[in-house]
N, C-alpha and C positions, 0 to 999 in steps of 0.2 A: 396432589400434583406436581410435578417436577418445578424445580425454581428455574427461571432464565438464567442462561449463562451469561456472565459478565467478562468482558476482555479488558484485562488490567491494561492501564497506560502506563507509561509511553509505549508506542507502536514501533520498535524497530525495524529499519530497512537493512537485509542483507542481499548484498550484489552477488550474483552467481554468473555463469558465462553468457547466457543469453536471456535473462531476465533478473528483475528485482522481488525479492519476497518480503512484504508485510507480515509481521508475527506479532502477537501479542507481547506483554512485558515477559512473561514467564518462559516464553519460546516453544511452548507445547502446544499453540494453536496458529496455523497459519490464516490470515486474514485475506491475502490476497497476492496472487502472483502477476507481475506486469513483463511482458515479453519484448523485447526489442532485437533488433538486426543492425549491427554495424556496416555491412556491406550492401551501398546504395541499390545495386541491381537485384540483390535477394530481397531487400527491403521492400520494394516495389512488388516483386512477386508473391511474397508471404504476407503482404500488408501488414506487416509488423512497425512498431513507433522506432524512432532512433534512438539510443542510447540517452539521450539527454530529454528527449521527449517521456520516456519510459519512467527515467528518475524522477522527472517533476510530478508525473501523475502518482507513482508511488509516494513520492513525499506528501502530496495533498491527503492520500490515504491516510497515510499515517498521522495526520494530523487533525483527524475526524474527532477523538476526544476532546481536542481542545475547542474545537466548533461548538461541540455538543455543551462543554462547561461554558462557553461563552453564551450561548442560548439560555440556558440554564440561569445565570447570573442577571440576564436583560429581563426576564421574566420575573424574578423575587421584587 
C-alpha cells in the first residue's frame, strides 16, 4: 500500500497577477490557488474576492500546519 503524502511546512504564499498560490515547503506541490479581481465591476461580475480577501484566505490556508500542530499538542 502506498504511503500517504505529507505536505512539508511552512506553506509559502506566492502572489501572481490574479491569484495567490499556496505551496508546500518544497515548492513541488501546489496546495491551493485563491483568485482575486482588483476592478470592482469585474469583481462583481466574476464573483471573485478582492485582493485583500484572497490574501487573507491564502494566509489561513498556509497556517493549516500550525492549527494541526496545536491540536496535536492539546490532545497529548
